[in-house]
PDB file with one MODEL, atoms N, CA, C and O in Angstrom:
MODEL        1
ATOM      1  N   MET A   1     -94.455 111.946 -63.414  1.00  0.00           N
ATOM      2  CA  MET A   1     -93.174 112.440 -63.880  1.00  0.00           C
ATOM      3  C   MET A   1     -93.294 112.744 -65.369  1.00  0.00           C
ATOM      4  O   MET A   1     -93.775 111.912 -66.138  1.00  0.00           O
ATOM      5  N   ALA A   2     -92.858 113.935 -65.776  1.00  0.00           N
ATOM      6  CA  ALA A   2     -92.978 114.364 -67.168  1.00  0.00           C
ATOM      7  C   ALA A   2     -91.831 113.780 -67.987  1.00  0.00           C
ATOM      8  O   ALA A   2     -90.710 113.613 -67.505  1.00  0.00           O
ATOM      9  N   ALA A   3     -92.152 113.478 -69.240  1.00  0.00           N
ATOM     10  CA  ALA A   3     -91.127 112.950 -70.150  1.00  0.00           C
ATOM     11  C   ALA A   3     -90.174 114.084 -70.530  1.00  0.00           C
ATOM     12  O   ALA A   3     -90.591 115.237 -70.637  1.00  0.00           O
ATOM     13  N   PRO A   4     -88.895 113.758 -70.732  1.00  0.00           N
ATOM     14  CA  PRO A   4     -87.940 114.798 -71.112  1.00  0.00           C
ATOM     15  C   PRO A   4     -88.312 115.413 -72.462  1.00  0.00           C
ATOM     16  O   PRO A   4     -88.763 114.723 -73.376  1.00  0.00           O
ATOM     17  N   VAL A   5     -88.114 116.706 -72.560  1.00  0.00           N
ATOM     18  CA  VAL A   5     -88.445 117.414 -73.793  1.00  0.00           C
ATOM     19  C   VAL A   5     -87.225 117.391 -74.700  1.00  0.00           C
ATOM     20  O   VAL A   5     -86.131 117.788 -74.298  1.00  0.00           O
ATOM     21  N   GLU A   6     -87.422 116.925 -75.921  1.00  0.00           N
ATOM     22  CA  GLU A   6     -86.317 116.888 -76.864  1.00  0.00           C
ATOM     23  C   GLU A   6     -86.318 118.167 -77.683  1.00  0.00           C
ATOM     24  O   GLU A   6     -87.340 118.570 -78.237  1.00  0.00           O
ATOM     25  N   VAL A   7     -85.153 118.795 -77.748  1.00  0.00           N
ATOM     26  CA  VAL A   7     -85.013 120.017 -78.526  1.00  0.00           C
ATOM     27  C   VAL A   7     -84.478 119.626 -79.896  1.00  0.00           C
ATOM     28  O   VAL A   7     -83.466 118.933 -80.000  1.00  0.00           O
ATOM     29  N   ALA A   8     -85.149 120.067 -80.931  1.00  0.00           N
ATOM     30  CA  ALA A   8     -84.730 119.728 -82.290  1.00  0.00           C
ATOM     31  C   ALA A   8     -83.475 120.515 -82.647  1.00  0.00           C
ATOM     32  O   ALA A   8     -83.439 121.742 -82.550  1.00  0.00           O
ATOM     33  N   ARG A   9     -82.457 119.787 -83.058  1.00  0.00           N
ATOM     34  CA  ARG A   9     -81.220 120.434 -83.494  1.00  0.00           C
ATOM     35  C   ARG A   9     -81.320 120.734 -84.977  1.00  0.00           C
ATOM     36  O   ARG A   9     -81.935 119.982 -85.732  1.00  0.00           O
ATOM     37  N   PRO A  10     -80.703 121.849 -85.394  1.00  0.00           N
ATOM     38  CA  PRO A  10     -80.692 122.122 -86.828  1.00  0.00           C
ATOM     39  C   PRO A  10     -79.868 121.053 -87.551  1.00  0.00           C
ATOM     40  O   PRO A  10     -79.024 120.388 -86.950  1.00  0.00           O
ATOM     41  N   GLY A  11     -80.129 120.904 -88.833  1.00  0.00           N
ATOM     42  CA  GLY A  11     -79.433 119.898 -89.615  1.00  0.00           C
ATOM     43  C   GLY A  11     -77.961 120.236 -89.797  1.00  0.00           C
ATOM     44  O   GLY A  11     -77.520 121.341 -89.479  1.00  0.00           O
ATOM     45  N   LEU A  12     -77.213 119.281 -90.309  1.00  0.00           N
ATOM     46  CA  LEU A  12     -75.780 119.447 -90.511  1.00  0.00           C
ATOM     47  C   LEU A  12     -75.491 120.603 -91.460  1.00  0.00           C
ATOM     48  O   LEU A  12     -74.591 121.403 -91.203  1.00  0.00           O
ATOM     49  N   GLY A  13     -76.233 120.700 -92.540  1.00  0.00           N
ATOM     50  CA  GLY A  13     -76.019 121.776 -93.506  1.00  0.00           C
ATOM     51  C   GLY A  13     -76.219 123.143 -92.881  1.00  0.00           C
ATOM     52  O   GLY A  13     -75.426 124.055 -93.113  1.00  0.00           O
ATOM     53  N   THR A  14     -77.265 123.291 -92.094  1.00  0.00           N
ATOM     54  CA  THR A  14     -77.558 124.565 -91.433  1.00  0.00           C
ATOM     55  C   THR A  14     -76.452 124.926 -90.447  1.00  0.00           C
ATOM     56  O   THR A  14     -76.024 126.077 -90.374  1.00  0.00           O
ATOM     57  N   ARG A  15     -75.995 123.926 -89.688  1.00  0.00           N
ATOM     58  CA  ARG A  15     -74.921 124.188 -88.731  1.00  0.00           C
ATOM     59  C   ARG A  15     -73.627 124.570 -89.438  1.00  0.00           C
ATOM     60  O   ARG A  15     -72.898 125.436 -88.955  1.00  0.00           O
ATOM     61  N   MET A  16     -73.324 123.936 -90.580  1.00  0.00           N
ATOM     62  CA  MET A  16     -72.101 124.264 -91.315  1.00  0.00           C
ATOM     63  C   MET A  16     -72.162 125.679 -91.884  1.00  0.00           C
ATOM     64  O   MET A  16     -71.167 126.403 -91.848  1.00  0.00           O
ATOM     65  N   VAL A  17     -73.318 126.076 -92.406  1.00  0.00           N
ATOM     66  CA  VAL A  17     -73.471 127.431 -92.943  1.00  0.00           C
ATOM     67  C   VAL A  17     -73.341 128.451 -91.819  1.00  0.00           C
ATOM     68  O   VAL A  17     -72.687 129.481 -91.986  1.00  0.00           O
ATOM     69  N   THR A  18     -73.963 128.171 -90.672  1.00  0.00           N
ATOM     70  CA  THR A  18     -73.856 129.074 -89.525  1.00  0.00           C
ATOM     71  C   THR A  18     -72.407 129.189 -89.074  1.00  0.00           C
ATOM     72  O   THR A  18     -71.933 130.287 -88.780  1.00  0.00           O
ATOM     73  N   PHE A  19     -71.702 128.065 -89.019  1.00  0.00           N
ATOM     74  CA  PHE A  19     -70.295 128.086 -88.630  1.00  0.00           C
ATOM     75  C   PHE A  19     -69.485 128.930 -89.614  1.00  0.00           C
ATOM     76  O   PHE A  19     -68.651 129.736 -89.201  1.00  0.00           O
ATOM     77  N   TYR A  20     -69.725 128.748 -90.897  1.00  0.00           N
ATOM     78  CA  TYR A  20     -69.011 129.510 -91.929  1.00  0.00           C
ATOM     79  C   TYR A  20     -69.256 131.011 -91.744  1.00  0.00           C
ATOM     80  O   TYR A  20     -68.311 131.798 -91.797  1.00  0.00           O
ATOM     81  N   HIS A  21     -70.483 131.408 -91.532  1.00  0.00           N
ATOM     82  CA  HIS A  21     -70.801 132.821 -91.342  1.00  0.00           C
ATOM     83  C   HIS A  21     -70.149 133.374 -90.069  1.00  0.00           C
ATOM     84  O   HIS A  21     -69.688 134.516 -90.050  1.00  0.00           O
ATOM     85  N   ASP A  22     -70.113 132.569 -89.018  1.00  0.00           N
ATOM     86  CA  ASP A  22     -69.460 132.991 -87.782  1.00  0.00           C
ATOM     87  C   ASP A  22     -67.956 133.177 -87.989  1.00  0.00           C
ATOM     88  O   ASP A  22     -67.368 134.122 -87.463  1.00  0.00           O
ATOM     89  N   VAL A  23     -67.336 132.278 -88.752  1.00  0.00           N
ATOM     90  CA  VAL A  23     -65.907 132.394 -89.028  1.00  0.00           C
ATOM     91  C   VAL A  23     -65.630 133.666 -89.817  1.00  0.00           C
ATOM     92  O   VAL A  23     -64.688 134.394 -89.501  1.00  0.00           O
ATOM     93  N   ILE A  24     -66.433 133.945 -90.836  1.00  0.00           N
ATOM     94  CA  ILE A  24     -66.259 135.160 -91.645  1.00  0.00           C
ATOM     95  C   ILE A  24     -66.407 136.403 -90.762  1.00  0.00           C
ATOM     96  O   ILE A  24     -65.631 137.350 -90.892  1.00  0.00           O
ATOM     97  N   ALA A  25     -67.391 136.404 -89.874  1.00  0.00           N
ATOM     98  CA  ALA A  25     -67.602 137.554 -88.985  1.00  0.00           C
ATOM     99  C   ALA A  25     -66.404 137.759 -88.065  1.00  0.00           C
ATOM    100  O   ALA A  25     -65.997 138.897 -87.830  1.00  0.00           O
ATOM    101  N   GLU A  26     -65.833 136.674 -87.541  1.00  0.00           N
ATOM    102  CA  GLU A  26     -64.665 136.799 -86.661  1.00  0.00           C
ATOM    103  C   GLU A  26     -63.433 137.240 -87.440  1.00  0.00           C
ATOM    104  O   GLU A  26     -62.633 138.025 -86.931  1.00  0.00           O
ATOM    105  N   MET A  27     -63.268 136.755 -88.653  1.00  0.00           N
ATOM    106  CA  MET A  27     -62.102 137.133 -89.460  1.00  0.00           C
ATOM    107  C   MET A  27     -62.127 138.622 -89.804  1.00  0.00           C
ATOM    108  O   MET A  27     -61.072 139.230 -89.984  1.00  0.00           O
ATOM    109  N   LYS A  28     -63.303 139.207 -89.896  1.00  0.00           N
ATOM    110  CA  LYS A  28     -63.406 140.642 -90.169  1.00  0.00           C
ATOM    111  C   LYS A  28     -62.965 141.471 -88.962  1.00  0.00           C
ATOM    112  O   LYS A  28     -62.609 142.639 -89.113  1.00  0.00           O
ATOM    113  N   LYS A  29     -62.985 140.878 -87.766  1.00  0.00           N
ATOM    114  CA  LYS A  29     -62.578 141.579 -86.554  1.00  0.00           C
ATOM    115  C   LYS A  29     -61.068 141.553 -86.342  1.00  0.00           C
ATOM    116  O   LYS A  29     -60.543 142.318 -85.533  1.00  0.00           O
ATOM    117  N   VAL A  30     -60.366 140.681 -87.061  1.00  0.00           N
ATOM    118  CA  VAL A  30     -58.935 140.494 -86.863  1.00  0.00           C
ATOM    119  C   VAL A  30     -58.170 141.717 -87.358  1.00  0.00           C
ATOM    120  O   VAL A  30     -58.469 142.264 -88.420  1.00  0.00           O
ATOM    121  N   THR A  31     -57.178 142.135 -86.574  1.00  0.00           N
ATOM    122  CA  THR A  31     -56.285 143.203 -86.996  1.00  0.00           C
ATOM    123  C   THR A  31     -55.046 142.545 -87.587  1.00  0.00           C
ATOM    124  O   THR A  31     -54.250 141.944 -86.864  1.00  0.00           O
ATOM    125  N   TRP A  32     -54.885 142.660 -88.898  1.00  0.00           N
ATOM    126  CA  TRP A  32     -53.782 142.008 -89.581  1.00  0.00           C
ATOM    127  C   TRP A  32     -52.549 142.900 -89.538  1.00  0.00           C
ATOM    128  O   TRP A  32     -52.673 144.120 -89.650  1.00  0.00           O
ATOM    129  N   PRO A  33     -51.352 142.316 -89.378  1.00  0.00           N
ATOM    130  CA  PRO A  33     -50.134 143.124 -89.350  1.00  0.00           C
ATOM    131  C   PRO A  33     -49.800 143.648 -90.747  1.00  0.00           C
ATOM    132  O   PRO A  33     -50.098 143.010 -91.756  1.00  0.00           O
ATOM    133  N   ASP A  34     -49.169 144.833 -90.778  1.00  0.00           N
ATOM    134  CA  ASP A  34     -48.726 145.337 -92.076  1.00  0.00           C
ATOM    135  C   ASP A  34     -47.364 144.708 -92.394  1.00  0.00           C
ATOM    136  O   ASP A  34     -46.815 143.958 -91.586  1.00  0.00           O
ATOM    137  N   ARG A  35     -46.831 145.017 -93.568  1.00  0.00           N
ATOM    138  CA  ARG A  35     -45.607 144.368 -94.029  1.00  0.00           C
ATOM    139  C   ARG A  35     -44.409 144.581 -93.087  1.00  0.00           C
ATOM    140  O   ARG A  35     -43.714 143.611 -92.784  1.00  0.00           O
ATOM    141  N   PRO A  36     -44.136 145.812 -92.608  1.00  0.00           N
ATOM    142  CA  PRO A  36     -43.000 145.979 -91.688  1.00  0.00           C
ATOM    143  C   PRO A  36     -43.156 145.182 -90.387  1.00  0.00           C
ATOM    144  O   PRO A  36     -42.183 144.620 -89.884  1.00  0.00           O
ATOM    145  N   GLN A  37     -44.359 145.132 -89.851  1.00  0.00           N
ATOM    146  CA  GLN A  37     -44.596 144.351 -88.630  1.00  0.00           C
ATOM    147  C   GLN A  37     -44.344 142.863 -88.893  1.00  0.00           C
ATOM    148  O   GLN A  37     -43.761 142.163 -88.065  1.00  0.00           O
ATOM    149  N   LEU A  38     -44.793 142.401 -90.050  1.00  0.00           N
ATOM    150  CA  LEU A  38     -44.619 140.995 -90.405  1.00  0.00           C
ATOM    151  C   LEU A  38     -43.140 140.666 -90.595  1.00  0.00           C
ATOM    152  O   LEU A  38     -42.679 139.613 -90.153  1.00  0.00           O
ATOM    153  N   GLN A  39     -42.392 141.558 -91.249  1.00  0.00           N
ATOM    154  CA  GLN A  39     -40.962 141.343 -91.436  1.00  0.00           C
ATOM    155  C   GLN A  39     -40.233 141.333 -90.097  1.00  0.00           C
ATOM    156  O   GLN A  39     -39.371 140.483 -89.870  1.00  0.00           O
ATOM    157  N   GLN A  40     -40.565 142.258 -89.215  1.00  0.00           N
ATOM    158  CA  GLN A  40     -39.928 142.332 -87.899  1.00  0.00           C
ATOM    159  C   GLN A  40     -40.201 141.064 -87.092  1.00  0.00           C
ATOM    160  O   GLN A  40     -39.291 140.510 -86.475  1.00  0.00           O
ATOM    161  N   ALA A  41     -41.435 140.612 -87.098  1.00  0.00           N
ATOM    162  CA  ALA A  41     -41.782 139.400 -86.358  1.00  0.00           C
ATOM    163  C   ALA A  41     -41.063 138.186 -86.948  1.00  0.00           C
ATOM    164  O   ALA A  41     -40.614 137.313 -86.205  1.00  0.00           O
ATOM    165  N   THR A  42     -40.952 138.127 -88.263  1.00  0.00           N
ATOM    166  CA  THR A  42     -40.275 137.011 -88.913  1.00  0.00           C
ATOM    167  C   THR A  42     -38.797 136.987 -88.536  1.00  0.00           C
ATOM    168  O   THR A  42     -38.250 135.925 -88.238  1.00  0.00           O
ATOM    169  N   ILE A  43     -38.153 138.143 -88.549  1.00  0.00           N
ATOM    170  CA  ILE A  43     -36.743 138.225 -88.174  1.00  0.00           C
ATOM    171  C   ILE A  43     -36.554 137.800 -86.722  1.00  0.00           C
ATOM    172  O   ILE A  43     -35.625 137.056 -86.408  1.00  0.00           O
ATOM    173  N   GLN A  44     -37.428 138.268 -85.842  1.00  0.00           N
ATOM    174  CA  GLN A  44     -37.327 137.901 -84.424  1.00  0.00           C
ATOM    175  C   GLN A  44     -37.475 136.398 -84.235  1.00  0.00           C
ATOM    176  O   GLN A  44     -36.757 135.801 -83.433  1.00  0.00           O
ATOM    177  N   ILE A  45     -38.387 135.787 -84.956  1.00  0.00           N
ATOM    178  CA  ILE A  45     -38.609 134.341 -84.830  1.00  0.00           C
ATOM    179  C   ILE A  45     -37.392 133.578 -85.341  1.00  0.00           C
ATOM    180  O   ILE A  45     -36.962 132.611 -84.712  1.00  0.00           O
ATOM    181  N   ILE A  46     -36.832 134.001 -86.478  1.00  0.00           N
ATOM    182  CA  ILE A  46     -35.660 133.322 -87.023  1.00  0.00           C
ATOM    183  C   ILE A  46     -34.481 133.428 -86.061  1.00  0.00           C
ATOM    184  O   ILE A  46     -33.787 132.439 -85.828  1.00  0.00           O
ATOM    185  N   VAL A  47     -34.245 134.615 -85.498  1.00  0.00           N
ATOM    186  CA  VAL A  47     -33.146 134.795 -84.545  1.00  0.00           C
ATOM    187  C   VAL A  47     -33.382 133.927 -83.308  1.00  0.00           C
ATOM    188  O   VAL A  47     -32.453 133.281 -82.821  1.00  0.00           O
ATOM    189  N   PHE A  48     -34.596 133.906 -82.804  1.00  0.00           N
ATOM    190  CA  PHE A  48     -34.925 133.099 -81.629  1.00  0.00           C
ATOM    191  C   PHE A  48     -34.660 131.617 -81.890  1.00  0.00           C
ATOM    192  O   PHE A  48     -34.070 130.932 -81.054  1.00  0.00           O
ATOM    193  N   VAL A  49     -35.092 131.128 -83.037  1.00  0.00           N
ATOM    194  CA  VAL A  49     -34.899 129.715 -83.382  1.00  0.00           C
ATOM    195  C   VAL A  49     -33.407 129.400 -83.497  1.00  0.00           C
ATOM    196  O   VAL A  49     -32.962 128.349 -83.034  1.00  0.00           O
ATOM    197  N   LEU A  50     -32.630 130.302 -84.109  1.00  0.00           N
ATOM    198  CA  LEU A  50     -31.189 130.086 -84.228  1.00  0.00           C
ATOM    199  C   LEU A  50     -30.513 130.058 -82.860  1.00  0.00           C
ATOM    200  O   LEU A  50     -29.634 129.230 -82.619  1.00  0.00           O
ATOM    201  N   VAL A  51     -30.918 130.959 -81.962  1.00  0.00           N
ATOM    202  CA  VAL A  51     -30.335 130.987 -80.615  1.00  0.00           C
ATOM    203  C   VAL A  51     -30.677 129.707 -79.858  1.00  0.00           C
ATOM    204  O   VAL A  51     -29.802 129.102 -79.239  1.00  0.00           O
ATOM    205  N   ILE A  52     -31.925 129.293 -79.901  1.00  0.00           N
ATOM    206  CA  ILE A  52     -32.327 128.059 -79.216  1.00  0.00           C
ATOM    207  C   ILE A  52     -31.603 126.863 -79.817  1.00  0.00           C
ATOM    208  O   ILE A  52     -31.186 125.964 -79.086  1.00  0.00           O
ATOM    209  N   GLY A  53     -31.448 126.837 -81.142  1.00  0.00           N
ATOM    210  CA  GLY A  53     -30.704 125.751 -81.789  1.00  0.00           C
ATOM    211  C   GLY A  53     -29.264 125.715 -81.330  1.00  0.00           C
ATOM    212  O   GLY A  53     -28.717 124.637 -81.100  1.00  0.00           O
ATOM    213  N   ALA A  54     -28.628 126.887 -81.189  1.00  0.00           N
ATOM    214  CA  ALA A  54     -27.241 126.951 -80.722  1.00  0.00           C
ATOM    215  C   ALA A  54     -27.137 126.458 -79.284  1.00  0.00           C
ATOM    216  O   ALA A  54     -26.202 125.733 -78.946  1.00  0.00           O
ATOM    217  N   VAL A  55     -28.083 126.843 -78.437  1.00  0.00           N
ATOM    218  CA  VAL A  55     -28.065 126.387 -77.040  1.00  0.00           C
ATOM    219  C   VAL A  55     -28.212 124.870 -76.985  1.00  0.00           C
ATOM    220  O   VAL A  55     -27.489 124.209 -76.239  1.00  0.00           O
ATOM    221  N   ILE A  56     -29.124 124.315 -77.753  1.00  0.00           N
ATOM    222  CA  ILE A  56     -29.319 122.864 -77.762  1.00  0.00           C
ATOM    223  C   ILE A  56     -28.072 122.163 -78.295  1.00  0.00           C
ATOM    224  O   ILE A  56     -27.675 121.122 -77.771  1.00  0.00           O
ATOM    225  N   ALA A  57     -27.450 122.728 -79.336  1.00  0.00           N
ATOM    226  CA  ALA A  57     -26.230 122.130 -79.883  1.00  0.00           C
ATOM    227  C   ALA A  57     -25.110 122.142 -78.850  1.00  0.00           C
ATOM    228  O   ALA A  57     -24.398 121.150 -78.696  1.00  0.00           O
ATOM    229  N   LEU A  58     -24.950 123.257 -78.141  1.00  0.00           N
ATOM    230  CA  LEU A  58     -23.912 123.328 -77.103  1.00  0.00           C
ATOM    231  C   LEU A  58     -24.180 122.331 -75.974  1.00  0.00           C
ATOM    232  O   LEU A  58     -23.256 121.672 -75.496  1.00  0.00           O
ATOM    233  N   LEU A  59     -25.425 122.222 -75.553  1.00  0.00           N
ATOM    234  CA  LEU A  59     -25.766 121.232 -74.527  1.00  0.00           C
ATOM    235  C   LEU A  59     -25.494 119.816 -75.022  1.00  0.00           C
ATOM    236  O   LEU A  59     -25.005 118.976 -74.266  1.00  0.00           O
ATOM    237  N   ASP A  60     -25.803 119.553 -76.267  1.00  0.00           N
ATOM    238  CA  ASP A  60     -25.578 118.235 -76.843  1.00  0.00           C
ATOM    239  C   ASP A  60     -24.091 117.900 -76.855  1.00  0.00           C
ATOM    240  O   ASP A  60     -23.693 116.807 -76.450  1.00  0.00           O
ATOM    241  N   VAL A  61     -23.272 118.836 -77.319  1.00  0.00           N
ATOM    242  CA  VAL A  61     -21.825 118.604 -77.365  1.00  0.00           C
ATOM    243  C   VAL A  61     -21.270 118.438 -75.948  1.00  0.00           C
ATOM    244  O   VAL A  61     -20.465 117.542 -75.693  1.00  0.00           O
ATOM    245  N   GLY A  62     -21.702 119.300 -75.036  1.00  0.00           N
ATOM    246  CA  GLY A  62     -21.218 119.211 -73.661  1.00  0.00           C
ATOM    247  C   GLY A  62     -21.610 117.911 -72.989  1.00  0.00           C
ATOM    248  O   GLY A  62     -20.773 117.256 -72.367  1.00  0.00           O
ATOM    249  N   LEU A  63     -22.859 117.532 -73.106  1.00  0.00           N
ATOM    250  CA  LEU A  63     -23.312 116.289 -72.475  1.00  0.00           C
ATOM    251  C   LEU A  63     -22.683 115.068 -73.133  1.00  0.00           C
ATOM    252  O   LEU A  63     -22.364 114.089 -72.458  1.00  0.00           O
ATOM    253  N   GLN A  64     -22.508 115.124 -74.431  1.00  0.00           N
ATOM    254  CA  GLN A  64     -21.881 114.006 -75.125  1.00  0.00           C
ATOM    255  C   GLN A  64     -20.438 113.836 -74.649  1.00  0.00           C
ATOM    256  O   GLN A  64     -20.002 112.718 -74.374  1.00  0.00           O
ATOM    257  N   ALA A  65     -19.706 114.931 -74.551  1.00  0.00           N
ATOM    258  CA  ALA A  65     -18.329 114.858 -74.074  1.00  0.00           C
ATOM    259  C   ALA A  65     -18.287 114.345 -72.638  1.00  0.00           C
ATOM    260  O   ALA A  65     -17.441 113.518 -72.298  1.00  0.00           O
ATOM    261  N   LEU A  66     -19.180 114.822 -71.811  1.00  0.00           N
ATOM    262  CA  LEU A  66     -19.227 114.385 -70.416  1.00  0.00           C
ATOM    263  C   LEU A  66     -19.561 112.902 -70.317  1.00  0.00           C
ATOM    264  O   LEU A  66     -18.919 112.171 -69.562  1.00  0.00           O
ATOM    265  N   LEU A  67     -20.541 112.460 -71.058  1.00  0.00           N
ATOM    266  CA  LEU A  67     -20.983 111.071 -70.955  1.00  0.00           C
ATOM    267  C   LEU A  67     -20.010 110.105 -71.614  1.00  0.00           C
ATOM    268  O   LEU A  67     -19.997 108.920 -71.281  1.00  0.00           O
ATOM    269  N   VAL A  68     -19.200 110.592 -72.542  1.00  0.00           N
ATOM    270  CA  VAL A  68     -18.177 109.735 -73.134  1.00  0.00           C
ATOM    271  C   VAL A  68     -16.985 109.629 -72.179  1.00  0.00           C
ATOM    272  O   VAL A  68     -16.400 108.556 -72.032  1.00  0.00           O
ATOM    273  N   ARG A  69     -16.632 110.723 -71.541  1.00  0.00           N
ATOM    274  CA  ARG A  69     -15.476 110.725 -70.638  1.00  0.00           C
ATOM    275  C   ARG A  69     -15.807 110.158 -69.246  1.00  0.00           C
ATOM    276  O   ARG A  69     -14.932 109.605 -68.580  1.00  0.00           O
ATOM    277  N   LEU A  70     -17.034 110.291 -68.822  1.00  0.00           N
ATOM    278  CA  LEU A  70     -17.403 109.871 -67.474  1.00  0.00           C
ATOM    279  C   LEU A  70     -17.140 108.391 -67.217  1.00  0.00           C
ATOM    280  O   LEU A  70     -16.545 108.068 -66.188  1.00  0.00           O
ATOM    281  N   PRO A  71     -17.546 107.482 -68.084  1.00  0.00           N
ATOM    282  CA  PRO A  71     -17.266 106.060 -67.793  1.00  0.00           C
ATOM    283  C   PRO A  71     -15.771 105.769 -67.707  1.00  0.00           C
ATOM    284  O   PRO A  71     -15.337 104.975 -66.872  1.00  0.00           O
ATOM    285  N   SER A  72     -14.980 106.414 -68.576  1.00  0.00           N
ATOM    286  CA  SER A  72     -13.529 106.146 -68.526  1.00  0.00           C
ATOM    287  C   SER A  72     -12.927 106.712 -67.244  1.00  0.00           C
ATOM    288  O   SER A  72     -11.990 106.132 -66.696  1.00  0.00           O
ATOM    289  N   MET A  73     -13.451 107.834 -66.758  1.00  0.00           N
ATOM    290  CA  MET A  73     -12.945 108.394 -65.513  1.00  0.00           C
ATOM    291  C   MET A  73     -13.356 107.523 -64.328  1.00  0.00           C
ATOM    292  O   MET A  73     -12.568 107.329 -63.402  1.00  0.00           O
ATOM    293  N   LEU A  74     -14.574 106.998 -64.346  1.00  0.00           N
ATOM    294  CA  LEU A  74     -15.047 106.163 -63.244  1.00  0.00           C
ATOM    295  C   LEU A  74     -14.357 104.799 -63.218  1.00  0.00           C
ATOM    296  O   LEU A  74     -14.114 104.238 -62.150  1.00  0.00           O
ATOM    297  N   LEU A  75     -14.047 104.278 -64.394  1.00  0.00           N
ATOM    298  CA  LEU A  75     -13.426 102.959 -64.462  1.00  0.00           C
ATOM    299  C   LEU A  75     -11.908 103.052 -64.406  1.00  0.00           C
ATOM    300  O   LEU A  75     -11.237 102.022 -64.347  1.00  0.00           O
ATOM    301  N   GLY A  76     -11.352 104.256 -64.425  1.00  0.00           N
ATOM    302  CA  GLY A  76      -9.912 104.442 -64.289  1.00  0.00           C
ATOM    303  C   GLY A  76      -9.133 104.093 -65.531  1.00  0.00           C
ATOM    304  O   GLY A  76      -7.980 103.676 -65.424  1.00  0.00           O
ATOM    305  N   ARG A  77      -9.702 104.243 -66.686  1.00  0.00           N
ATOM    306  CA  ARG A  77      -8.974 103.930 -67.921  1.00  0.00           C
ATOM    307  C   ARG A  77      -8.372 105.156 -68.503  1.00  0.00           C
ATOM    308  O   ARG A  77      -7.720 105.089 -69.545  1.00  0.00           O
TER     309      ARG A  77
ENDMDL
END
């Protein structure tokens, strides 16, 4: 039976430099949005967050009112 062959790994410094170069190469492939696209996306996100916040607030108020009134209705007070 043959002994397992160990493959030498590059050192930490070499791997970090390779990773850095790979990141730079990928970042050059990215298509960055221009200013109008960025503004439009920002506005859409803000509106979405406000709508979701309003829905959560309405659910909170509704459930709170229900859960406060429910025990009194069940107990007949």
